[in-house]
N, C-alpha and C positions, 0 to 999 in steps of 0.2 A: 504494499500499499505506500508506503513511504518513496519506495523508486517509482512508482506511477507518479506520486501529486510531484516529486521532482523532478521526471520528464513532462508534464505538463506544464509546468513553470518554468522551465527551460523554454521547451516549443515556444508556448505564449510570449514570452518575454522576448525572444528572438523575432516572432516575429513582427512584433510591436516596434523592436529596435529598426528592423529593416525598414516597415516604414514609414518613420519616422526620419531616417536619414534618407531615402527619395523625397522627402516633403523637404527637408532641410538643405539638400544638396541640388535639387532641379526645381526646375521654372513650372515644373508641373503643378498647378492649383490643388490644395488639401482634397478638394470634394470629389476632384475626378481619381485620384490616388485611390481615398476610400471607397467609389464607385467599383474600382478595379479590383479591390479586395473582395469584395461580394460577389463580383464574376468571376473571378478567380474561384471562390468556394462554391460557386456552381459548376464550375470548367474542374474543379476536383470530384465534383460529385458525379458527374455526367461520365467520367472514365474512369468511374468507381474505385477510384484513389482514398477518396477522404473518409473511407468508414473502416480501411486497415490504417490510415494513419489514427485516427480517433482510437482506434482497441490500442494501439500502444502507447498514445499521447494523452487519451481522454479529453478535458476540457482544455486542452491546451492549444488545441485547433479549433474545438466548438464554441468558445467565447469569444474572440475577436470577430471581426464582421465575414471572415471568410467563412463561420459558421452560422452564419443568417444566410448565406448565398447557398450555403449545400440546404438547410431547411426548409427555402424557396423553389431551390432545385426538386427536393423529394415530392414537395408536396405540388407541382407539375406535373411530374411523372405520375405521380400516383391518381391525380384527378382526371388525367388524358386516360389512362388505363380504363378508370369507372365511368366519364360524362365523355370521353372524347374531345373532339376538339375546342369545345368549351372549357376545357379543365385548364387551356393554357392562360384564360384570364383569368380564372377563379382559383386554380391549386394553390401558387404561390401566398397569396392573403390567406385563405383556410388556415394553411400550414404555420404561416407566420403572424397569425391573431393576437396570441398570446403575448408575444413580444413587442408586436407593435403598438396593443392597446395600451399593454404596461410604458410604456415609453410615451403617448399620446397624455396618459394618467399623470405621471409625474412629473411632465410639462405642464400638465395644468395647474398642479398642486404649486411647481416651480414659480407658476405665474401670478399666483396669487401673493408670494411672500417676496418676490423680485420685480423692479420697474426699470424697463428700461429707459436711458436717456441719450439722446443724440451726444457723438464726441465734441470734445471741444476742441479747437486749433488753433 
């Protein structure tokens, strides 16, 4: 158990370091890099590499945005198998509904406590 936790920490940290270096050292906008991380998670799941990595490293791969991409991918594949082409539109949202709902709820709670204001120049 300790070894798996250490491996999860190391892979999750390595992924975050790689993404942070790309953000700091390139002119690519951070949102594009984050979208790439989600799409890369979809790719890993589509080529059936994601699950073996998750077996070894646990939440080290599933917590960052790569894991969100894999969740969307799994949802689309499952929905397409059940509903046909309509699953392309509904599968990802159905699979990621809990995470998306939690993010929206947390944003709502934060909006009650914090107020935005324009930056002063």
